[in-house]
N, C-alpha and C positions, 0 to 999 in steps of 0.2 A: 450506494450507486456512484458517488463522486470518487470514493476510494478505488473502486474497480476501474472507472474511466481513467483515472490518473495512472494506474498500473498498465493499462492497455496502451496508452498514448505516450508514455515516457520514452525518451530516446536512450538507446543502449550505449554504454561506454565500451571502448575497445577491450578493456580487461575483464568485462563481465560476460556472463553466459549469453549466447545468442538467443536462447529461448527462455523467457521468464515464466515462472510457475507460481500462480496464486492459489493457495488452498482456501476454500470456504467451508467452514464446519458449522453444523447446526442440527438439531433434532428433526424428526419426521414432521412434515407439514408446517415447517416454520417459514417457508417461502424461498428456499434456495433456488428452485427451478424458476420461480416467478421472476426473481431479480435477474437471473441469467437470461431469461427470455427478453426482458426489457433491454438488457445490454446488447443482445444479438440483433434486435430490431432497430437499434439506434443508427441514424443515418451516418454519423461520424465513424462508427465502427465499421459499417458496411463499405464506406469509401476507403477506409484505411487498410482493411484486410482483404486479400484476394479471395479467401475462402473462410467460411465458418463451418466447422465440423463438430459433430457431437457423438460421443461414445457413452454407452450406458452399460452397467453391470451390477450384480449384487455385491461383488467385491473383486479384487484382483488377486488371483493365485495362478499357479502353474496349470491348473486344470481348465480354467475358463478364459485365460488371457487371449488365446487364439480366437475363441468365439467372439470376444469383445472386439477384437481387431477387425473381424469380418462384418460387424454390424454398424460401422461408422456411417452416419447420415449427414450428407452435405446440406446444411441449412441455407447457405448463401454462397454464390460464386460471382466474383467481379473479374470478368475477362480482361479488363483494361490493365490489370496489375500482374499479369501472368509472368512477365520477364523477371521481376524481383518479388517473388511471392512471399508475402507476409500472411501467415495463416493463424487463425484463432481456433484452438482446439478446446472443446468442452468435454471433460471426463466426469460423468455423474456416477457416483458410487453410493450404494446404500449401506454397505458393510465395511469391513476392515480392508487395509491395503497391505499387500505382501511386497516388501521392498525388492526381492529378487524378481518377482513377476513384473513389477513396475519397470525395472531396469530392462527386461526383455521388451516390454511394450515400447518404452522410450527409444530403445536402440532401433526398433523397427520403423518408428515414425519421426521421433524427435530430431534425429541427425539429418533428415531430409527437409526439415522446415527452414525457410529462409530467415535471415537475420531480421529481428524485429517481431518474429512470431511469438505468440503467447499461448500458454496453457492455463486454463482455469479448472481446478478439480474441486468438486463438491462431495461431501461425505458426512455421515453422522459420526464417524470415528475420529478421535483426536490424532490418530496415527498419521493421517494425511498431512499434518503440519510438518512432518519430517521431510517431506518431498519438496516443499516450497522453496523458491528462491526469494520470496517476499514474505513478510509477516502475514500469518493467516488472518482472514476475516472471520470472526466468530459471530454467528447469528443466534439469537435466542428469542423465545416467545416474548411478546410485548407485556409490560406490566399491566395489571388489571385496568387502571385508569386509561392508559393509552389504547388498550384493546377495546374497551367500551366505546371510546371515541371513534375508532376504526369501524366497529360494528354499526354504530349509530349512523355514520356517514353512508355506509353501504346500504343500510335499511331505509333511511329517511331521505337521503339525497339532499335536495334543496329545501325540503319541507322542515320547518322548525319542530323538533320533537316536543318542545315545551308547549306547543299549541295542542298537542294530543297527549296529555299526561297519562291516560290509561294505557295507550299503546307504548309509550316510553317506558312505563313500569314493566310491561310484559317483555319488551326488548331487553331490558337490563337483566331480568331473571334468566332469559335464554342465553345472553352473553356470558353470564357467570357460569352456566352449565357447560359451555363449549370448551372450557379449559384452554383458551388462547389459540386454538387452531385456525389458520387462515382459510383452509378449504371449507371447513365446517361453517365458518363465518359467511363465506360467499354463498354456500348452498342454502343456509337458513335465511339469510337476508333476502335472497331472491324469492323464497316462498312467501315471506311476510310482505315485501313491498308490492307484490302483485295484487294485494287486496287490503286496502287500509280500512277495513271494517273490524270493529272491536270483537264481534262475535267470532269471526274467522280466526283472529289472533288468539282468543281464549281457547278455542277448540284445538288449535295447533299447539299451544302451550301445554294443554292437558296431555296430548299425544307425546310431546317432547319429554315431559316429566315421567310419563308411563314407560317410555323407552329407557330412560335412565334407571328407573326402579327395577325393570326387568333384568338389566345387566348387573346391577348391584346384587340382586338376589341370586343370579346365576353364577357370576364371576367375582363378586365382591368389590367391583370397581365401576366407575363411570365409563360408558362406552368410549368417550373421547380420550380418557386416560389409557384405555386398552389399546386404542388405535395408535397412540403415541408409542406404546411399547411393542407394537407389532403383534399384538395378541388378538385372538378372535373376539368378535362382539356379536350380539344377537339383536334381531329386529323382529318384533311380533307382527305377523301378517294377518292371520285370522284364526279364530277358534283355537286349536291346539298346534298350529303350525308356526314355526320360527324360521327365519333365514339367518344363517350364521355367516358373517362376512369375515374373511381372513385374507392374508397375503396381499395387502394393499400395495399397489405399485404403479409406476408411471409408464407411459408408452410414448416414445418420441414422435411417432408418425401415425397415420391412419390405416396402416396396412394390416395390423393384427388386432384390431378392436373387435371384441365380441359383439354379436348382434343383439344379444339380450341386455336390456338396460335395467337400471335400478327400479324404475317405475313398474316394469313387467313383473319383477319379483314381489315388490311390495303390494301390488294389486292382486297377486295370486293368479296371474295369467300364464304361468308356466307350470309344467309338470313337476311334481315333487320327486326328483330322482337324485340319487347319490352322485351321479356323474355329471350333473349340471354344473357348469363352471361358475358357481356362485361367488367364488373368490375374485372373479374378474369384474363383477358388476359395479364396483365402486371405483373403477380405474379413473384416473384423473382426466384423461382425454375426453371421456364421455361428458364429464361435468363441464370442462372448459369449453367444449364446442357448443353446448347448450347455452352457456352464459354469453359466449361471443356473438351468437346469432341475435339474441335479445329480440326474438320475433314477437311482433304484435299480431295477434291472431283474432279473427272474428269467428266465433263458433255459433252456428245456428242449430238448435235442437227443436225439431218439430214433433210434437206428441199429439196423438188423437185421443188417447185415453187418460187414465189416472196417472199420477206421478208417484212412483214407489220411492219412499224416502231412503230406504236401505240401498236400492239400486242407484239412486242419484248420488249418495255419498260415495259409493264405490267408484262410480264414473268420475266424480270430481276429484277424489283422492288419487285416481290413476293419471288424470290428464290435467286437471285444473291448475295444480301447483307448478306445472312445468311450462305454462304459457308465459310469454314475456310480459313485462310491465306495460300496461296500457291495453292488454288484451281484453276482449269483451265477449260475454255469452248472452245470446238472446234465446229464450225458451218460449215457444208458442204451444198453447194447450187449450182444450175446451174446459178443463177442470180448474176450479178456483184454487186447488191445492198447489198449483204451480206458484201462486203468490208467496208461499212460504220460503221459496228458495231464492227470491230476488234480493239484491243489495240496494235496489232503488224501487220506488213505488211502481206497482204493476200498471201497465197500459191496458185498459179494458176496452175492447171493441164490441160494438153491438150493431144490430141491423139499423139501417137508416129509418128515421121517422117517416110516416106516410107521405108527407109533403115533399121531403127531400128525395125519397125513392121515386115518386112520380116524376119529379124534375129529371132525375137521372135516367129513367126509362124513356121519357120523351126525347131526351138528347140522343139516346142510342137509336131510336127509331127515326126521328125526323131530321136529325143532324142540323144542317144550316137552314132547313125549311121551317117556316113559322107554323106551328101546330094550329094557330088561330085561322090560318088560311084553309084548313081542312077540319072544320068543327065536327063533322060526323066521325072521321077517323080518330080525332082527339078524344071523343067520347068513348069509342071502343077501346082505345089504348088505356084510358083511365080505369075502365072496368077490369081489364086484364091485369093491370098493375096492382090493383087492390087485392086480387086473388093470389098473386105470386108470393105473398108473405115476405117481401123484402129480400128475396134470394137474388144474388148477383149473377150466378150462373144461369138461372132460368130467365132472368131479364135479358141476358146476352143471347140465349138460344131463341127466345120468342121474338126479340127485336130483329134478329137475322131473317126470320120467316116473314115478318111484316114489311120490313124496309125494302124488300125486293119487288113489291107490287103495291102501289098506292091506289088500287082500285077498291072502292067501298064494298062491292059485291064479294070480292076475295076476302076482305077483312071480316065481313059478317059470317061467312062460312067458317073461317078460322075461329071466331068467337063462339059459334055454336058447338064446334068440336071441342073447344077448350072447356066450355061449361059441362058438356057431357062427360068429359074426362074427370072433372071434379066430382060430379054427381055420382059417377060409378064408384069412385074411391070412398065417397061418403057412405054409400049404401053397403059397400063391402067391409070397410075398415072404420067407419064412423069418424072419418077425419079428412080434412083437405089434403091432397097428395103432397103439396109443398110443405105442409106441417109434418107429414110422415117422413119425408126425406130429411128434414132437419133433425128428427129424432132417430135417424138411422134405421127406419122401418121400411118394409117392402111396400111398393105401390103397384097398381094395375094400370096397364096401358093397352087400349083396344086398337088393333091394327086392321080388323075387318068385322063383318057382321057377326061371325061366329068364332073369331080368333082374338086372343089377347096375350100379352106377355106380363109376367110378374118381374118387375125390376127390383133388385135388391143389392146390398153390399156396395153402395156408392163409395168410391174411393179415388184417391189421386195417384197419378203416376208421374214422377219428375222428369223422365226422359222417354225417348222414342223406342227404346229397346224392347219393352214389353207391352207396347200399345196394340190392342186388337185392331184388325183391319176392318171389321164390321162397324158400320156407323148407324145412326138413327135412320138415315135414308134407306139403308139396307133392310132394316127391320120393317119399315113401313111398306116397302115394296115386296116383302115376303120372298126375298132372294136368298134366304138362308134356310138351312135345314131345321127341322123342329127338334132342337136339342138344347141342353143347357149350355149357354155361351156367355162370353164377355163381349161387350161392345163399347165403342167410343161414344160417350155422351157429348163431350165438347172439348175443344182445344182452346186454351186461353191465348189471346193475342197480345197480352201485356205480361211483363215479368211477374213471376218466374216461368211463364210459358208452360204451365202444367197441362197434363192431359187428364181429363176426368172420365172415369170408366165405371161401368156397373155390370152386374151379372143379371142375366134374364132367363126365364123359363117359359116356354110356350105352353099355352093351355087352350082348351076348347070351351066355349060358352056353356055347354051342357054339363061340364064337369063341375063338381062341387068344390068350391074354394074354401080353404081353411086359412084363417088369419093367424099370424104369428107375431 
């Protein structure tokens, strides 16, 4: 970095060229573009040069030199220095350089650059050294010890690795397998540092080693060595499907980035077609944008049934490893199997004990009124609370009915209807209706002397888009047709403001009911 800054800021002598050229030579993924990006973003550089422009190409030859001239991207412009423009031109090449083609390119641009302008050329080929006006800067992969230190800092950050010897040992094994590549170090360290749980690291190490073994058996080399040599490498997706990555390259801006990402391929979420641009999926822009955001995301997964272990692993492998450090997942479920997927001890919720539920129910009904001032109503409320079996939704529905009228006669009528409702379900289904709802089973609700409805499939609706317009009041008033319908049971007035709906079927009392 210091060497490059000295080159950029040095004053020109009258006898020297007006435009200095610094070649930077190094193998694939050694960090040439990274060091250039740091230079271009430096405040001193942006103040000193009126423009920073970047040109990219596979190599310079007579066939593509004009194309390269047309794809120059202005990375920075300082309008305050227009009169005496000093321009920094970055030319990034992945292949060889043709001296004749370079002369054409330089004659088109170089002669128009103001005195003090600079050109930095990066390439994997030593031939670029011939073009320089300064001694070439040669980059190489870090030696193993230095690379391990670099990977360790990326992975553990401010955490001392010695405090977690098992994780440190896994990180060392992965670092040895990466063959010194900077991009692979960033990608792998990000996956690891998102979850400092040894089981997560062991599973990842197993997948990492399997990937290496697949490539050794297919191509005779480690996938990271293959990438260095610009050769294809394979990644096992599932069953007998492999993704073959090739033609790795960089993209200087966001205009031509493919929408398909690495995680879409590895999760098997795209069609297996020959014309899918799989070679584009590892482009460096996709990776750098993800790292730069470093998004901390809270993911909520609400399950009503069992947790399928295979489906969970597929979901987590598709999205979990790409969440930024500090991201968290909360899984809610009725099944104890969800406990197996936690990295911390599960939080187990249960219905309130009877005393606490009665207190909750009385607060809902009486509010700031003292129940002891209404002993008769308090006695009725206690009887109803005992039968509700601790249900929060039914406590809210029932309290809404009672709190609107503090007349004892009204409450006695409601208690009589409430007990009839329970007795009817006990005679039909041999269970309290509130116990049946807990178990996801249908219940019966009488709406007149000879009419009743079967309520089934109680479920939640998170938004208003699919909420039925029919309410409990509509059922009781018989203002709906006799057909199978959905109706709104209750709308929560506290976060997350869900709507609770159920399906109902109208029946006549003389029809024979069948339990299910």
